[in-house]
mmCIF file as Biopython writes it, N, C-alpha, C and O atoms, coordinates in Angstrom:
data_model
#
loop_
_atom_site.group_PDB
_atom_site.id
_atom_site.type_symbol
_atom_site.label_atom_id
_atom_site.label_alt_id
_atom_site.label_comp_id
_atom_site.label_asym_id
_atom_site.label_entity_id
_atom_site.label_seq_id
_atom_site.pdbx_PDB_ins_code
_atom_site.Cartn_x
_atom_site.Cartn_y
_atom_site.Cartn_z
_atom_site.occupancy
_atom_site.B_iso_or_equiv
_atom_site.auth_seq_id
_atom_site.auth_asym_id
_atom_site.pdbx_PDB_model_num
ATOM 1   N N  . MET A ? 1  ? -56.646 -16.621 -4.642 1.0 0.0 1  A 1 
ATOM 2   C CA . MET A ? 1  ? -55.419 -17.283 -4.261 1.0 0.0 1  A 1 
ATOM 3   C C  . MET A ? 1  ? -54.206 -16.691 -4.975 1.0 0.0 1  A 1 
ATOM 4   O O  . MET A ? 1  ? -53.171 -16.497 -4.337 1.0 0.0 1  A 1 
ATOM 5   N N  . PRO A ? 2  ? -54.293 -16.399 -6.270 1.0 0.0 2  A 1 
ATOM 6   C CA . PRO A ? 2  ? -53.129 -15.832 -6.938 1.0 0.0 2  A 1 
ATOM 7   C C  . PRO A ? 2  ? -52.709 -14.487 -6.352 1.0 0.0 2  A 1 
ATOM 8   O O  . PRO A ? 2  ? -51.519 -14.172 -6.347 1.0 0.0 2  A 1 
ATOM 9   N N  . ALA A ? 3  ? -53.648 -13.691 -5.862 1.0 0.0 3  A 1 
ATOM 10  C CA . ALA A ? 3  ? -53.299 -12.387 -5.294 1.0 0.0 3  A 1 
ATOM 11  C C  . ALA A ? 3  ? -52.460 -12.560 -4.036 1.0 0.0 3  A 1 
ATOM 12  O O  . ALA A ? 3  ? -51.512 -11.809 -3.805 1.0 0.0 3  A 1 
ATOM 13  N N  . GLU A ? 4  ? -52.817 -13.567 -3.212 1.0 0.0 4  A 1 
ATOM 14  C CA . GLU A ? 4  ? -52.028 -13.823 -2.003 1.0 0.0 4  A 1 
ATOM 15  C C  . GLU A ? 4  ? -50.619 -14.270 -2.369 1.0 0.0 4  A 1 
ATOM 16  O O  . GLU A ? 4  ? -49.654 -13.870 -1.718 1.0 0.0 4  A 1 
ATOM 17  N N  . HIS A ? 5  ? -50.495 -15.080 -3.386 1.0 0.0 5  A 1 
ATOM 18  C CA . HIS A ? 5  ? -49.179 -15.558 -3.823 1.0 0.0 5  A 1 
ATOM 19  C C  . HIS A ? 5  ? -48.324 -14.389 -4.310 1.0 0.0 5  A 1 
ATOM 20  O O  . HIS A ? 5  ? -47.128 -14.329 -4.024 1.0 0.0 5  A 1 
ATOM 21  N N  . ASP A ? 6  ? -48.935 -13.468 -5.040 1.0 0.0 6  A 1 
ATOM 22  C CA . ASP A ? 6  ? -48.198 -12.307 -5.528 1.0 0.0 6  A 1 
ATOM 23  C C  . ASP A ? 6  ? -47.716 -11.435 -4.374 1.0 0.0 6  A 1 
ATOM 24  O O  . ASP A ? 6  ? -46.591 -10.936 -4.408 1.0 0.0 6  A 1 
ATOM 25  N N  . LEU A ? 7  ? -48.555 -11.243 -3.350 1.0 0.0 7  A 1 
ATOM 26  C CA . LEU A ? 7  ? -48.162 -10.430 -2.196 1.0 0.0 7  A 1 
ATOM 27  C C  . LEU A ? 7  ? -47.014 -11.078 -1.439 1.0 0.0 7  A 1 
ATOM 28  O O  . LEU A ? 7  ? -46.079 -10.392 -1.027 1.0 0.0 7  A 1 
ATOM 29  N N  . ALA A ? 8  ? -47.074 -12.381 -1.252 1.0 0.0 8  A 1 
ATOM 30  C CA . ALA A ? 8  ? -46.008 -13.092 -0.555 1.0 0.0 8  A 1 
ATOM 31  C C  . ALA A ? 8  ? -44.721 -13.032 -1.368 1.0 0.0 8  A 1 
ATOM 32  O O  . ALA A ? 8  ? -43.633 -12.856 -0.820 1.0 0.0 8  A 1 
ATOM 33  N N  . ASN A ? 9  ? -44.860 -13.179 -2.660 1.0 0.0 9  A 1 
ATOM 34  C CA . ASN A ? 9  ? -43.703 -13.113 -3.540 1.0 0.0 9  A 1 
ATOM 35  C C  . ASN A ? 9  ? -43.101 -11.715 -3.526 1.0 0.0 9  A 1 
ATOM 36  O O  . ASN A ? 9  ? -41.880 -11.571 -3.466 1.0 0.0 9  A 1 
ATOM 37  N N  . ASP A ? 10 ? -43.941 -10.682 -3.581 1.0 0.0 10 A 1 
ATOM 38  C CA . ASP A ? 10 ? -43.468 -9.295  -3.538 1.0 0.0 10 A 1 
ATOM 39  C C  . ASP A ? 10 ? -42.757 -9.003  -2.221 1.0 0.0 10 A 1 
ATOM 40  O O  . ASP A ? 10 ? -41.733 -8.321  -2.209 1.0 0.0 10 A 1 
ATOM 41  N N  . ALA A ? 11 ? -43.289 -9.511  -1.119 1.0 0.0 11 A 1 
ATOM 42  C CA . ALA A ? 11 ? -42.669 -9.300  0.184  1.0 0.0 11 A 1 
ATOM 43  C C  . ALA A ? 11 ? -41.320 -10.012 0.246  1.0 0.0 11 A 1 
ATOM 44  O O  . ALA A ? 11 ? -40.356 -9.485  0.802  1.0 0.0 11 A 1 
ATOM 45  N N  . GLY A ? 12 ? -41.260 -11.199 -0.322 1.0 0.0 12 A 1 
ATOM 46  C CA . GLY A ? 12 ? -39.996 -11.937 -0.356 1.0 0.0 12 A 1 
ATOM 47  C C  . GLY A ? 12 ? -38.951 -11.231 -1.194 1.0 0.0 12 A 1 
ATOM 48  O O  . GLY A ? 12 ? -37.779 -11.171 -0.822 1.0 0.0 12 A 1 
ATOM 49  N N  . VAL A ? 13 ? -39.374 -10.703 -2.315 1.0 0.0 13 A 1 
ATOM 50  C CA . VAL A ? 13 ? -38.454 -9.966  -3.183 1.0 0.0 13 A 1 
ATOM 51  C C  . VAL A ? 13 ? -37.968 -8.700  -2.483 1.0 0.0 13 A 1 
ATOM 52  O O  . VAL A ? 13 ? -36.782 -8.374  -2.529 1.0 0.0 13 A 1 
ATOM 53  N N  . ALA A ? 14 ? -38.887 -7.991  -1.839 1.0 0.0 14 A 1 
ATOM 54  C CA . ALA A ? 14 ? -38.512 -6.767  -1.132 1.0 0.0 14 A 1 
ATOM 55  C C  . ALA A ? 14 ? -37.534 -7.084  -0.010 1.0 0.0 14 A 1 
ATOM 56  O O  . ALA A ? 14 ? -36.576 -6.340  0.199  1.0 0.0 14 A 1 
ATOM 57  N N  . ARG A ? 15 ? -37.757 -8.167  0.709  1.0 0.0 15 A 1 
ATOM 58  C CA . ARG A ? 15 ? -36.852 -8.577  1.783  1.0 0.0 15 A 1 
ATOM 59  C C  . ARG A ? 15 ? -35.477 -8.934  1.219  1.0 0.0 15 A 1 
ATOM 60  O O  . ARG A ? 15 ? -34.452 -8.561  1.790  1.0 0.0 15 A 1 
ATOM 61  N N  . ALA A ? 16 ? -35.458 -9.647  0.113  1.0 0.0 16 A 1 
ATOM 62  C CA . ALA A ? 16 ? -34.185 -10.033 -0.511 1.0 0.0 16 A 1 
ATOM 63  C C  . ALA A ? 16 ? -33.424 -8.804  -0.991 1.0 0.0 16 A 1 
ATOM 64  O O  . ALA A ? 16 ? -32.206 -8.726  -0.828 1.0 0.0 16 A 1 
ATOM 65  N N  . VAL A ? 17 ? -34.125 -7.854  -1.575 1.0 0.0 17 A 1 
ATOM 66  C CA . VAL A ? 17 ? -33.489 -6.626  -2.040 1.0 0.0 17 A 1 
ATOM 67  C C  . VAL A ? 17 ? -32.907 -5.855  -0.849 1.0 0.0 17 A 1 
ATOM 68  O O  . VAL A ? 17 ? -31.790 -5.343  -0.925 1.0 0.0 17 A 1 
ATOM 69  N N  . ALA A ? 18 ? -33.662 -5.776  0.243  1.0 0.0 18 A 1 
ATOM 70  C CA . ALA A ? 18 ? -33.183 -5.070  1.436  1.0 0.0 18 A 1 
ATOM 71  C C  . ALA A ? 18 ? -31.946 -5.759  2.003  1.0 0.0 18 A 1 
ATOM 72  O O  . ALA A ? 18 ? -30.998 -5.089  2.411  1.0 0.0 18 A 1 
ATOM 73  N N  . GLU A ? 19 ? -31.949 -7.093  2.031  1.0 0.0 19 A 1 
ATOM 74  C CA . GLU A ? 19 ? -30.786 -7.828  2.533  1.0 0.0 19 A 1 
ATOM 75  C C  . GLU A ? 19 ? -29.570 -7.610  1.645  1.0 0.0 19 A 1 
ATOM 76  O O  . GLU A ? 19 ? -28.451 -7.471  2.139  1.0 0.0 19 A 1 
ATOM 77  N N  . LEU A ? 20 ? -29.789 -7.579  0.333  1.0 0.0 20 A 1 
ATOM 78  C CA . LEU A ? 20 ? -28.682 -7.324  -0.593 1.0 0.0 20 A 1 
ATOM 79  C C  . LEU A ? 20 ? -28.118 -5.919  -0.408 1.0 0.0 20 A 1 
ATOM 80  O O  . LEU A ? 20 ? -26.903 -5.730  -0.458 1.0 0.0 20 A 1 
ATOM 81  N N  . GLU A ? 21 ? -28.978 -4.946  -0.196 1.0 0.0 21 A 1 
ATOM 82  C CA . GLU A ? 21 ? -28.513 -3.575  0.025  1.0 0.0 21 A 1 
ATOM 83  C C  . GLU A ? 21 ? -27.708 -3.471  1.315  1.0 0.0 21 A 1 
ATOM 84  O O  . GLU A ? 21 ? -26.690 -2.780  1.359  1.0 0.0 21 A 1 
ATOM 85  N N  . GLU A ? 22 ? -28.162 -4.154  2.366  1.0 0.0 22 A 1 
ATOM 86  C CA . GLU A ? 22 ? -27.426 -4.156  3.629  1.0 0.0 22 A 1 
ATOM 87  C C  . GLU A ? 22 ? -26.063 -4.824  3.454  1.0 0.0 22 A 1 
ATOM 88  O O  . GLU A ? 22 ? -25.055 -4.333  3.964  1.0 0.0 22 A 1 
ATOM 89  N N  . ALA A ? 23 ? -26.037 -5.938  2.737  1.0 0.0 23 A 1 
ATOM 90  C CA . ALA A ? 23 ? -24.773 -6.641  2.498  1.0 0.0 23 A 1 
ATOM 91  C C  . ALA A ? 23 ? -23.822 -5.768  1.685  1.0 0.0 23 A 1 
ATOM 92  O O  . ALA A ? 23 ? -22.622 -5.733  1.956  1.0 0.0 23 A 1 
ATOM 93  N N  . ARG A ? 24 ? -24.352 -5.073  0.700  1.0 0.0 24 A 1 
ATOM 94  C CA . ARG A ? 24 ? -23.518 -4.183  -0.122 1.0 0.0 24 A 1 
ATOM 95  C C  . ARG A ? 24 ? -22.944 -3.063  0.727  1.0 0.0 24 A 1 
ATOM 96  O O  . ARG A ? 24 ? -21.773 -2.712  0.578  1.0 0.0 24 A 1 
ATOM 97  N N  . ASP A ? 25 ? -23.753 -2.495  1.618  1.0 0.0 25 A 1 
ATOM 98  C CA . ASP A ? 25 ? -23.274 -1.425  2.492  1.0 0.0 25 A 1 
ATOM 99  C C  . ASP A ? 25 ? -22.177 -1.929  3.433  1.0 0.0 25 A 1 
ATOM 100 O O  . ASP A ? 25 ? -21.163 -1.258  3.625  1.0 0.0 25 A 1 
ATOM 101 N N  . ARG A ? 26 ? -22.383 -3.111  4.017  1.0 0.0 26 A 1 
ATOM 102 C CA . ARG A ? 26 ? -21.363 -3.681  4.912  1.0 0.0 26 A 1 
ATOM 103 C C  . ARG A ? 26 ? -20.079 -3.953  4.145  1.0 0.0 26 A 1 
ATOM 104 O O  . ARG A ? 26 ? -18.988 -3.685  4.649  1.0 0.0 26 A 1 
ATOM 105 N N  . PHE A ? 27 ? -20.195 -4.481  2.935  1.0 0.0 27 A 1 
ATOM 106 C CA . PHE A ? 27 ? -19.029 -4.757  2.106  1.0 0.0 27 A 1 
ATOM 107 C C  . PHE A ? 27 ? -18.287 -3.471  1.771  1.0 0.0 27 A 1 
ATOM 108 O O  . PHE A ? 27 ? -17.059 -3.424  1.834  1.0 0.0 27 A 1 
ATOM 109 N N  . SER A ? 28 ? -19.026 -2.436  1.418  1.0 0.0 28 A 1 
ATOM 110 C CA . SER A ? 28 ? -18.421 -1.148  1.092  1.0 0.0 28 A 1 
ATOM 111 C C  . SER A ? 28 ? -17.653 -0.582  2.290  1.0 0.0 28 A 1 
ATOM 112 O O  . SER A ? 28 ? -16.549 -0.061  2.134  1.0 0.0 28 A 1 
ATOM 113 N N  . LEU A ? 29 ? -18.238 -0.686  3.474  1.0 0.0 29 A 1 
ATOM 114 C CA . LEU A ? 29 ? -17.550 -0.219  4.683  1.0 0.0 29 A 1 
ATOM 115 C C  . LEU A ? 29 ? -16.292 -1.030  4.950  1.0 0.0 29 A 1 
ATOM 116 O O  . LEU A ? 29 ? -15.269 -0.478  5.355  1.0 0.0 29 A 1 
ATOM 117 N N  . SER A ? 30 ? -16.363 -2.329  4.725  1.0 0.0 30 A 1 
ATOM 118 C CA . SER A ? 30 ? -15.193 -3.184  4.936  1.0 0.0 30 A 1 
ATOM 119 C C  . SER A ? 30 ? -14.077 -2.840  3.958  1.0 0.0 30 A 1 
ATOM 120 O O  . SER A ? 30 ? -12.909 -2.782  4.342  1.0 0.0 30 A 1 
ATOM 121 N N  . VAL A ? 31 ? -14.425 -2.616  2.718  1.0 0.0 31 A 1 
ATOM 122 C CA . VAL A ? 31 ? -13.424 -2.266  1.711  1.0 0.0 31 A 1 
ATOM 123 C C  . VAL A ? 31 ? -12.800 -0.916  2.045  1.0 0.0 31 A 1 
ATOM 124 O O  . VAL A ? 31 ? -11.588 -0.746  1.908  1.0 0.0 31 A 1 
ATOM 125 N N  . SER A ? 32 ? -13.604 0.035   2.476  1.0 0.0 32 A 1 
ATOM 126 C CA . SER A ? 32 ? -13.068 1.344   2.845  1.0 0.0 32 A 1 
ATOM 127 C C  . SER A ? 32 ? -12.110 1.226   4.019  1.0 0.0 32 A 1 
ATOM 128 O O  . SER A ? 32 ? -11.052 1.856   4.019  1.0 0.0 32 A 1 
ATOM 129 N N  . ALA A ? 33 ? -12.461 0.435   5.009  1.0 0.0 33 A 1 
ATOM 130 C CA . ALA A ? 33 ? -11.582 0.241   6.167  1.0 0.0 33 A 1 
ATOM 131 C C  . ALA A ? 33 ? -10.287 -0.445  5.749  1.0 0.0 33 A 1 
ATOM 132 O O  . ALA A ? 33 ? -9.213  -0.092  6.236  1.0 0.0 33 A 1 
ATOM 133 N N  . LEU A ? 34 ? -10.381 -1.413  4.861  1.0 0.0 34 A 1 
ATOM 134 C CA . LEU A ? 34 ? -9.195  -2.097  4.366  1.0 0.0 34 A 1 
ATOM 135 C C  . LEU A ? 34 ? -8.291  -1.140  3.597  1.0 0.0 34 A 1 
ATOM 136 O O  . LEU A ? 34 ? -7.072  -1.163  3.771  1.0 0.0 34 A 1 
ATOM 137 N N  . GLU A ? 35 ? -8.873  -0.307  2.756  1.0 0.0 35 A 1 
ATOM 138 C CA . GLU A ? 35 ? -8.082  0.678   2.004  1.0 0.0 35 A 1 
ATOM 139 C C  . GLU A ? 35 ? -7.348  1.626   2.941  1.0 0.0 35 A 1 
ATOM 140 O O  . GLU A ? 35 ? -6.177  1.936   2.726  1.0 0.0 35 A 1 
ATOM 141 N N  . ARG A ? 36 ? -8.043  2.089   3.990  1.0 0.0 36 A 1 
ATOM 142 C CA . ARG A ? 36 ? -7.403  2.989   4.961  1.0 0.0 36 A 1 
ATOM 143 C C  . ARG A ? 36 ? -6.260  2.280   5.675  1.0 0.0 36 A 1 
ATOM 144 O O  . ARG A ? 36 ? -5.195  2.861   5.881  1.0 0.0 36 A 1 
ATOM 145 N N  . GLY A ? 37 ? -6.482  1.032   6.049  1.0 0.0 37 A 1 
ATOM 146 C CA . GLY A ? 37 ? -5.437  0.270   6.738  1.0 0.0 37 A 1 
ATOM 147 C C  . GLY A ? 37 ? -4.225  0.035   5.868  1.0 0.0 37 A 1 
ATOM 148 O O  . GLY A ? 37 ? -3.094  0.160   6.336  1.0 0.0 37 A 1 
ATOM 149 N N  . VAL A ? 38 ? -4.438  -0.303  4.614  1.0 0.0 38 A 1 
ATOM 150 C CA . VAL A ? 38 ? -3.320  -0.521  3.696  1.0 0.0 38 A 1 
ATOM 151 C C  . VAL A ? 38 ? -2.571  0.782   3.452  1.0 0.0 38 A 1 
ATOM 152 O O  . VAL A ? 38 ? -1.340  0.805   3.467  1.0 0.0 38 A 1 
ATOM 153 N N  . ALA A ? 39 ? -3.305  1.861   3.230  1.0 0.0 39 A 1 
ATOM 154 C CA . ALA A ? 39 ? -2.657  3.154   3.000  1.0 0.0 39 A 1 
ATOM 155 C C  . ALA A ? 39 ? -1.827  3.566   4.211  1.0 0.0 39 A 1 
ATOM 156 O O  . ALA A ? 39 ? -0.730  4.103   4.058  1.0 0.0 39 A 1 
ATOM 157 N N  . ARG A ? 40 ? -2.338  3.322   5.400  1.0 0.0 40 A 1 
ATOM 158 C CA . ARG A ? 40 ? -1.624  3.688   6.620  1.0 0.0 40 A 1 
ATOM 159 C C  . ARG A ? 40 ? -0.377  2.826   6.795  1.0 0.0 40 A 1 
ATOM 160 O O  . ARG A ? 40 ? 0.654   3.323   7.249  1.0 0.0 40 A 1 
ATOM 161 N N  . SER A ? 41 ? -0.452  1.553   6.447  1.0 0.0 41 A 1 
ATOM 162 C CA . SER A ? 41 ? 0.685   0.663   6.661  1.0 0.0 41 A 1 
ATOM 163 C C  . SER A ? 41 ? 1.809   0.890   5.664  1.0 0.0 41 A 1 
ATOM 164 O O  . SER A ? 41 ? 2.962   0.590   5.975  1.0 0.0 41 A 1 
ATOM 165 N N  . VAL A ? 42 ? 1.519   1.405   4.488  1.0 0.0 42 A 1 
ATOM 166 C CA . VAL A ? 42 ? 2.579   1.641   3.511  1.0 0.0 42 A 1 
ATOM 167 C C  . VAL A ? 42 ? 3.028   3.094   3.478  1.0 0.0 42 A 1 
ATOM 168 O O  . VAL A ? 42 ? 3.927   3.440   2.712  1.0 0.0 42 A 1 
ATOM 169 N N  . ASP A ? 43 ? 2.426   3.946   4.288  1.0 0.0 43 A 1 
ATOM 170 C CA . ASP A ? 43 ? 2.838   5.353   4.344  1.0 0.0 43 A 1 
ATOM 171 C C  . ASP A ? 43 ? 4.083   5.458   5.211  1.0 0.0 43 A 1 
ATOM 172 O O  . ASP A ? 43 ? 4.001   5.306   6.430  1.0 0.0 43 A 1 
ATOM 173 N N  . TRP A ? 44 ? 5.241   5.717   4.598  1.0 0.0 44 A 1 
ATOM 174 C CA . TRP A ? 44 ? 6.492   5.732   5.338  1.0 0.0 44 A 1 
ATOM 175 C C  . TRP A ? 44 ? 6.535   6.862   6.362  1.0 0.0 44 A 1 
ATOM 176 O O  . TRP A ? 44 ? 7.182   6.728   7.401  1.0 0.0 44 A 1 
ATOM 177 N N  . ARG A ? 45 ? 5.866   7.953   6.088  1.0 0.0 45 A 1 
ATOM 178 C CA . ARG A ? 45 ? 5.874   9.064   7.049  1.0 0.0 45 A 1 
ATOM 179 C C  . ARG A ? 45 ? 5.164   8.679   8.338  1.0 0.0 45 A 1 
ATOM 180 O O  . ARG A ? 45 ? 5.631   8.995   9.433  1.0 0.0 45 A 1 
ATOM 181 N N  . ALA A ? 46 ? 4.037   7.997   8.203  1.0 0.0 46 A 1 
ATOM 182 C CA . ALA A ? 46 ? 3.306   7.542   9.387  1.0 0.0 46 A 1 
ATOM 183 C C  . ALA A ? 46 ? 4.119   6.488   10.133 1.0 0.0 46 A 1 
ATOM 184 O O  . ALA A ? 46 ? 4.142   6.479   11.363 1.0 0.0 46 A 1 
ATOM 185 N N  . TRP A ? 47 ? 4.784   5.602   9.397  1.0 0.0 47 A 1 
ATOM 186 C CA . TRP A ? 47 ? 5.605   4.565   10.021 1.0 0.0 47 A 1 
ATOM 187 C C  . TRP A ? 47 ? 6.736   5.194   10.824 1.0 0.0 47 A 1 
ATOM 188 O O  . TRP A ? 47 ? 6.989   4.796   11.961 1.0 0.0 47 A 1 
ATOM 189 N N  . VAL A ? 48 ? 7.417   6.176   10.233 1.0 0.0 48 A 1 
ATOM 190 C CA . VAL A ? 48 ? 8.501   6.867   10.936 1.0 0.0 48 A 1 
ATOM 191 C C  . VAL A ? 48 ? 7.948   7.602   12.154 1.0 0.0 48 A 1 
ATOM 192 O O  . VAL A ? 48 ? 8.594   7.630   13.202 1.0 0.0 48 A 1 
ATOM 193 N N  . GLY A ? 49 ? 6.771   8.193   12.033 1.0 0.0 49 A 1 
ATOM 194 C CA . GLY A ? 49 ? 6.163   8.883   13.158 1.0 0.0 49 A 1 
ATOM 195 C C  . GLY A ? 49 ? 5.836   7.949   14.314 1.0 0.0 49 A 1 
ATOM 196 O O  . GLY A ? 49 ? 5.929   8.344   15.477 1.0 0.0 49 A 1 
ATOM 197 N N  . ARG A ? 50 ? 5.452   6.707   14.003 1.0 0.0 50 A 1 
ATOM 198 C CA . ARG A ? 50 ? 5.129   5.736   15.043 1.0 0.0 50 A 1 
ATOM 199 C C  . ARG A ? 50 ? 6.371   5.094   15.640 1.0 0.0 50 A 1 
ATOM 200 O O  . ARG A ? 50 ? 6.368   4.696   16.804 1.0 0.0 50 A 1 
ATOM 201 N N  . ARG A ? 51 ? 7.442   4.991   14.842 1.0 0.0 51 A 1 
ATOM 202 C CA . ARG A ? 51 ? 8.664   4.302   15.283 1.0 0.0 51 A 1 
ATOM 203 C C  . ARG A ? 51 ? 9.906   5.126   14.937 1.0 0.0 51 A 1 
ATOM 204 O O  . ARG A ? 51 ? 10.706  4.696   14.107 1.0 0.0 51 A 1 
ATOM 205 N N  . PRO A ? 52 ? 10.085  6.283   15.543 1.0 0.0 52 A 1 
ATOM 206 C CA . PRO A ? 52 ? 11.216  7.138   15.158 1.0 0.0 52 A 1 
ATOM 207 C C  . PRO A ? 52 ? 12.575  6.515   15.480 1.0 0.0 52 A 1 
ATOM 208 O O  . PRO A ? 52 ? 13.521  6.685   14.711 1.0 0.0 52 A 1 
ATOM 209 N N  . GLY A ? 53 ? 12.690  5.808   16.584 1.0 0.0 53 A 1 
ATOM 210 C CA . GLY A ? 53 ? 13.966  5.182   16.936 1.0 0.0 53 A 1 
ATOM 211 C C  . GLY A ? 53 ? 14.363  4.108   15.938 1.0 0.0 53 A 1 
ATOM 212 O O  . GLY A ? 53 ? 15.515  4.046   15.508 1.0 0.0 53 A 1 
ATOM 213 N N  . THR A ? 54 ? 13.428  3.278   15.577 1.0 0.0 54 A 1 
ATOM 214 C CA . THR A ? 54 ? 13.690  2.221   14.600 1.0 0.0 54 A 1 
ATOM 215 C C  . THR A ? 54 ? 14.050  2.826   13.249 1.0 0.0 54 A 1 
ATOM 216 O O  . THR A ? 54 ? 14.962  2.350   12.574 1.0 0.0 54 A 1 
ATOM 217 N N  . ALA A ? 55 ? 13.336  3.874   12.859 1.0 0.0 55 A 1 
ATOM 218 C CA . ALA A ? 55 ? 13.627  4.525   11.577 1.0 0.0 55 A 1 
ATOM 219 C C  . ALA A ? 55 ? 15.030  5.122   11.584 1.0 0.0 55 A 1 
ATOM 220 O O  . ALA A ? 55 ? 15.756  5.018   10.595 1.0 0.0 55 A 1 
ATOM 221 N N  . LEU A ? 56 ? 15.409  5.740   12.684 1.0 0.0 56 A 1 
ATOM 222 C CA . LEU A ? 56 ? 16.748  6.321   12.791 1.0 0.0 56 A 1 
ATOM 223 C C  . LEU A ? 56 ? 17.812  5.234   12.722 1.0 0.0 56 A 1 
ATOM 224 O O  . LEU A ? 56 ? 18.825  5.405   12.045 1.0 0.0 56 A 1 
ATOM 225 N N  . ALA A ? 57 ? 17.597  4.119   13.414 1.0 0.0 57 A 1 
ATOM 226 C CA . ALA A ? 57 ? 18.549  3.010   13.384 1.0 0.0 57 A 1 
ATOM 227 C C  . ALA A ? 57 ? 18.668  2.428   11.978 1.0 0.0 57 A 1 
ATOM 228 O O  . ALA A ? 57 ? 19.772  2.124   11.525 1.0 0.0 57 A 1 
ATOM 229 N N  . LEU A ? 58 ? 17.553  2.274   11.293 1.0 0.0 58 A 1 
ATOM 230 C CA . LEU A ? 58 ? 17.593  1.763   9.914  1.0 0.0 58 A 1 
ATOM 231 C C  . LEU A ? 58 ? 18.321  2.721   8.980  1.0 0.0 58 A 1 
ATOM 232 O O  . LEU A ? 58 ? 19.117  2.296   8.143  1.0 0.0 58 A 1 
ATOM 233 N N  . ALA A ? 59 ? 18.047  4.007   9.126  1.0 0.0 59 A 1 
ATOM 234 C CA . ALA A ? 59 ? 18.725  5.001   8.287  1.0 0.0 59 A 1 
ATOM 235 C C  . ALA A ? 59 ? 20.220  4.989   8.555  1.0 0.0 59 A 1 
ATOM 236 O O  . ALA A ? 59 ? 21.013  5.076   7.617  1.0 0.0 59 A 1 
ATOM 237 N N  . PHE A ? 60 ? 20.622  4.884   9.812  1.0 0.0 60 A 1 
ATOM 238 C CA . PHE A ? 60 ? 22.031  4.836   10.177 1.0 0.0 60 A 1 
ATOM 239 C C  . PHE A ? 60 ? 22.699  3.599   9.580  1.0 0.0 60 A 1 
ATOM 240 O O  . PHE A ? 60 ? 23.773  3.695   8.985  1.0 0.0 60 A 1 
ATOM 241 N N  . GLY A ? 61 ? 22.064  2.442   9.740  1.0 0.0 61 A 1 
ATOM 242 C CA . GLY A ? 61 ? 22.608  1.208   9.197  1.0 0.0 61 A 1 
ATOM 243 C C  . GLY A ? 61 ? 22.703  1.236   7.680  1.0 0.0 61 A 1 
ATOM 244 O O  . GLY A ? 61 ? 23.685  0.764   7.106  1.0 0.0 61 A 1 
ATOM 245 N N  . LEU A ? 62 ? 21.698  1.780   7.042  1.0 0.0 62 A 1 
ATOM 246 C CA . LEU A ? 62 ? 21.730  1.890   5.582  1.0 0.0 62 A 1 
ATOM 247 C C  . LEU A ? 62 ? 22.841  2.834   5.142  1.0 0.0 62 A 1 
ATOM 248 O O  . LEU A ? 62 ? 23.517  2.580   4.145  1.0 0.0 62 A 1 
ATOM 249 N N  . GLY A ? 63 ? 23.027  3.914   5.878  1.0 0.0 63 A 1 
ATOM 250 C CA . GLY A ? 63 ? 24.119  4.847   5.564  1.0 0.0 63 A 1 
ATOM 251 C C  . GLY A ? 63 ? 25.475  4.177   5.677  1.0 0.0 63 A 1 
ATOM 252 O O  . GLY A ? 63 ? 26.346  4.392   4.834  1.0 0.0 63 A 1 
ATOM 253 N N  . ILE A ? 64 ? 25.663  3.369   6.704  1.0 0.0 64 A 1 
ATOM 254 C CA . ILE A ? 64 ? 26.931  2.652   6.861  1.0 0.0 64 A 1 
ATOM 255 C C  . ILE A ? 64 ? 27.143  1.684   5.704  1.0 0.0 64 A 1 
ATOM 256 O O  . ILE A ? 64 ? 28.230  1.632   5.128  1.0 0.0 64 A 1 
ATOM 257 N N  . LEU A ? 65 ? 26.105  0.913   5.359  1.0 0.0 65 A 1 
ATOM 258 C CA . LEU A ? 65 ? 26.226  -0.041  4.254  1.0 0.0 65 A 1 
ATOM 259 C C  . LEU A ? 65 ? 26.537  0.660   2.935  1.0 0.0 65 A 1 
ATOM 260 O O  . LEU A ? 65 ? 27.400  0.206   2.183  1.0 0.0 65 A 1 
ATOM 261 N N  . LEU A ? 66 ? 25.861  1.736   2.654  1.0 0.0 66 A 1 
ATOM 262 C CA . LEU A ? 66 ? 26.115  2.455   1.397  1.0 0.0 66 A 1 
ATOM 263 C C  . LEU A ? 66 ? 27.482  3.109   1.417  1.0 0.0 66 A 1 
ATOM 264 O O  . LEU A ? 66 ? 28.153  3.164   0.387  1.0 0.0 66 A 1 
ATOM 265 N N  . GLY A ? 67 ? 27.905  3.602   2.558  1.0 0.0 67 A 1 
ATOM 266 C CA . GLY A ? 67 ? 29.236  4.205   2.667  1.0 0.0 67 A 1 
ATOM 267 C C  . GLY A ? 67 ? 30.345  3.204   2.412  1.0 0.0 67 A 1 
ATOM 268 O O  . GLY A ? 67 ? 31.327  3.518   1.738  1.0 0.0 67 A 1 
ATOM 269 N N  . ARG A ? 68 ? 30.197  2.010   2.941  1.0 0.0 68 A 1 
ATOM 270 C CA . ARG A ? 68 ? 31.219  0.952   2.721  1.0 0.0 68 A 1 
ATOM 271 C C  . ARG A ? 68 ? 31.203  0.475   1.278  1.0 0.0 68 A 1 
ATOM 272 O O  . ARG A ? 68 ? 32.244  0.125   0.721  1.0 0.0 68 A 1 
ATOM 273 N N  . ARG A ? 69 ? 30.044  0.462   0.687  1.0 0.0 69 A 1 
ATOM 274 C CA . ARG A ? 69 ? 29.915  -0.031  -0.686 1.0 0.0 69 A 1 
ATOM 275 C C  . ARG A ? 69 ? 30.599  0.906   -1.668 1.0 0.0 69 A 1 
ATOM 276 O O  . ARG A ? 69 ? 31.146  0.450   -2.672 1.0 0.0 69 A 1 
ATOM 277 N N  . ASN A ? 70 ? 30.580  2.189   -1.403 1.0 0.0 70 A 1 
ATOM 278 C CA . ASN A ? 70 ? 31.130  3.172   -2.329 1.0 0.0 70 A 1 
ATOM 279 C C  . ASN A ? 70 ? 32.634  3.370   -2.157 1.0 0.0 70 A 1 
ATOM 280 O O  . ASN A ? 70 ? 33.229  4.153   -2.898 1.0 0.0 70 A 1 
ATOM 281 N N  . ARG A ? 71 ? 33.259  2.695   -1.217 1.0 0.0 71 A 1 
ATOM 282 C CA . ARG A ? 71 ? 34.712  2.827   -1.024 1.0 0.0 71 A 1 
ATOM 283 C C  . ARG A ? 71 ? 35.478  2.056   -2.021 1.0 0.0 71 A 1 
ATOM 284 O O  . ARG A ? 71 ? 36.709  2.064   -1.994 1.0 0.0 71 A 1 
#
């Protein structure tokens, strides 16, 4: 009887370890995707590339504000 208990326990432990490894892999992929998304959203060059008209309008408006401020 003890041998059967050990086998069941070993199988349960192996299953738990496999589930933990899968969860760790999924978490790692999620963190990597999040890092890429954050890096892309704060990269001003990519933002300007996606929205050149808006970037030009903002630059123009900022230039006007700074020009008036320095008078």
